[in-house]
C-alpha positions in Angstrom: 124.2 96.1 79.1 122.7 92.6 79.6 124.6 89.3 79.1 125.5 89.8 75.4 129.2 89.5 74.7 131.1 92.4 73.1 131.2 90.6 69.7 127.4 90.7 69.8 127.1 94.4 70.6 126.9 97.5 68.5 128.2 100.8 69.7 128.3 104.4 68.6 131.3 106.5 69.5 131.3 110.3 68.9 134.6 112.1 68.7 136.1 108.8 67.6 139.0 110.3 65.5 141.1 111.5 68.4 141.7 111.5 72.2 139.4 109.6 74.5 136.9 108.8 71.6 139.7 107.2 69.6 140.8 105.1 72.6 137.2 104.0 73.3 136.7 103.0 69.7 139.9 101.0 69.5 139.1 99.2 72.8 135.6 98.3 71.6 136.9 97.0 68.3 139.6 94.9 70.0 136.9 93.4 72.2 134.9 92.4 69.1 132.2 95.0 69.1 130.8 96.6 65.9 131.3 100.3 66.1 129.8 103.4 64.3 132.7 105.8 64.3 131.6 109.4 64.3 134.1 112.3 63.9 135.2 115.0 61.5 138.4 113.4 60.1 137.7 110.9 57.4 141.3 109.8 57.2 141.6 109.1 61.0 138.3 107.3 61.1 139.3 105.1 58.2 142.6 104.3 59.9 140.7 103.1 63.0 138.2 101.1 60.9 141.1 99.4 59.1 142.3 97.9 62.4 139.2 95.6 62.4 137.8 95.4 58.9 134.1 94.7 58.8 133.5 95.8 62.3 133.4 99.6 61.9 131.4 102.2 59.9 133.1 105.4 59.0 130.7 108.2 59.7 132.3 111.6 59.0 130.0 114.1 60.8 130.2 117.4 62.6 128.2 116.5 65.7 126.8 120.1 65.8 124.8 119.2 62.7 121.7 117.6 64.3 120.2 116.1 61.1 123.5 114.7 59.9 124.2 113.2 63.3 120.8 111.4 63.2 121.4 110.1 59.7 124.8 108.7 60.8 123.3 106.9 63.8 120.3 105.7 61.7 122.8 104.2 59.2 124.4 102.2 62.0 121.0 100.8 63.0 120.2 100.0 59.3 123.6 98.2 59.0 123.5 96.2 62.3 119.8 96.4 63.4 120.5 97.5 67.0 122.5 99.9 69.2 123.7 98.6 72.6 126.0 101.5 73.6 126.4 105.2 72.9 129.6 106.8 74.2 129.5 110.6 73.7 133.2 111.7 73.6 133.0 114.6 71.2 134.3 117.7 72.9 135.8 121.1 72.4 137.7 123.3 75.0 137.7 126.9 75.8 140.3 128.6 78.2 139.4 132.3 78.6 138.4 134.7 81.3 134.7 135.4 81.2 135.0 139.0 80.0 137.1 137.7 77.0 134.7 135.0 75.9 133.3 135.4 72.3 131.5 133.3 69.8 133.5 130.2 70.8 131.0 129.8 73.6 128.4 128.7 71.1 130.7 126.2 69.5 131.7 124.7 72.8 128.1 124.3 74.1 126.9 122.9 70.8 129.8 120.4 70.5 129.9 119.3 74.2 126.3 119.5 75.3 123.7 120.0 72.6 125.2 117.3 70.4 124.9 114.9 73.3 121.2 115.6 73.4 120.8 115.1 69.6 122.7 111.8 69.8 120.5 110.6 72.7 117.4 111.4 70.7 118.7 109.3 67.8 119.7 106.2 69.8 116.6 106.0 72.1 114.1 104.6 69.6 116.2 101.4 68.8 117.2 101.1 72.5 113.5 101.3 73.6 112.6 98.6 71.0 115.4 96.4 72.4 114.5 97.3 76.0 118.2 97.5 76.6 121.2 99.8 76.1 123.7 102.0 77.8 124.4 105.7 77.3 127.8 107.0 78.6 128.6 110.7 78.6 132.2 111.8 79.0 132.1 114.6 81.5 135.0 116.3 83.4 136.1 117.4 86.8 135.1 120.8 85.5 131.5 119.5 85.6 131.9 119.5 89.4 134.0 122.6 89.9 134.6 125.6 87.6 138.1 127.1 87.8 138.8 130.5 86.5 139.4 130.3 82.8 137.1 127.3 82.3 133.7 128.9 82.7 132.3 128.0 79.2 133.8 124.5 79.2 132.5 123.9 82.7 129.0 125.2 81.7 128.9 122.5 79.0 130.1 119.7 81.4 127.7 120.8 84.2 125.0 120.6 81.6 126.0 117.0 80.8 125.5 116.2 84.5 122.0 117.7 84.3 121.2 115.8 81.1 122.4 112.5 82.6 120.4 113.0 85.8 117.2 113.8 84.0 117.6 111.2 81.4 118.4 108.5 84.0 115.1 109.3 85.8 113.2 109.4 82.5 114.5 106.0 81.5 113.9 104.3 84.9 112.6 100.8 84.4 113.2 100.7 80.6 116.4 98.6 80.7 118.4 101.6 79.4 121.2 102.8 81.7 123.0 106.2 81.8 126.5 106.7 83.0 128.6 109.9 83.4 132.4 109.4 83.5 134.3 112.5 84.7 138.1 112.5 84.3 140.6 115.2 85.2 143.3 116.2 82.8 143.8 113.6 80.0 146.7 113.4 77.6 144.9 114.4 74.4 145.2 117.0 71.6 142.7 119.1 73.6 145.1 119.2 76.6 148.0 120.1 74.3 146.0 123.0 72.9 145.2 124.2 76.5 148.9 124.0 77.5 149.9 126.2 74.6 147.5 128.9 75.8 149.1 129.3 79.2 149.4 127.8 82.8 146.4 125.6 83.7 144.9 125.6 87.2 145.6 122.5 89.2 147.7 121.0 86.4 150.2 118.4 87.6 151.9 116.3 84.8 152.1 113.2 87.1 148.4 113.2 87.5 147.5 113.3 83.8 145.5 110.3 82.7 146.1 108.3 79.5 143.2 108.0 77.1 143.4 104.2 77.4 142.8 104.5 81.2 139.7 106.6 80.6 138.5 104.2 77.9 138.7 101.2 80.3 136.8 103.2 82.9 134.1 104.0 80.4 133.6 100.4 79.3 133.6 99.3 83.0 131.0 101.9 83.7 128.9 100.7 80.8 129.1 97.1 81.9 128.1 97.8 85.5 125.7 100.6 84.7 127.6 102.9 87.1 125.9 106.2 87.5 128.7 108.6 88.2 132.4 107.8 87.9 135.0 110.5 88.9 138.5 109.7 87.7 140.6 111.5 90.3 142.7 110.9 93.3 141.0 110.4 96.7 142.4 113.9 97.7 140.7 115.5 94.7 137.4 113.7 95.5 137.7 114.9 99.1 138.2 118.4 97.8 135.1 118.2 95.7 133.1 117.0 98.7 134.5 119.8 101.0 133.8 122.4 98.3 130.1 121.5 98.3 130.0 121.6 102.1 132.1 124.8 102.4 131.4 127.0 99.4 133.1 130.0 100.9 136.4 128.2 101.3 136.0 126.7 97.8 135.6 130.3 96.4 138.8 131.4 98.1 140.7 128.4 96.6 139.4 129.1 93.2 140.3 132.7 93.5 143.9 131.8 94.3 144.3 129.5 91.4 142.9 132.3 89.2 146.3 134.0 89.1 147.9 132.0 86.2 145.1 132.7 83.7 144.8 136.3 84.8 148.5 136.9 84.4 148.4 135.1 81.0 145.6 137.5 80.0 147.7 140.4 80.9 150.6 139.1 78.9 148.5 138.8 75.8 147.8 142.5 75.8 
């Protein structure tokens, strides 16, 4: 990110109208950054922009629309002549057993993964001209382990890991950094939707993160160019490591936590 202070920086935040994206946008604005706010709710984006007049652009866009997303990002460059930070927070969830998955799979993959690629393609030209910048993807613990019921969502988040890894290598030596921040459950409207659908694997209310906590971690990752940040307890991190070393044991654990979504499926019918 260089030595520029936040009030000299320009950021793009997707998914800025709610959840983690909203928290990131507010934190950036409080720190003095100028922010292009990308989301679908005009009213919510305008409310955020009103918290720091003159420092935000309201850019109502469905991130699945590749051309509209590029136009929105180009408008930010035209307005402020640079982009120092892209934070891709836009996301959509899916909580179904694989045999029940329908067309929502396409929406999830487009929103969570393909739109990240389209956003990157739009910010890279100005960042290359500047020879600086930071790209932060908001991943998930489900990008490291795929519980029953989260197959489609996990596919999108594992894809973000692949995108981050390949992009990081591609940009080596350019001055542009790439970070992936992977939280567990976060208190957002997305989580509220999931909780209405049924019991969630591994869900513990006391471990749920606040959006502000995740936002701070995102900005810290951007400042320090941290490659991969997993926001979870040491025990969860240890479990991820052991799961990679002992895939058979991991499979048995995942099979046991499959009972809640499987029972929920039976109750729906």
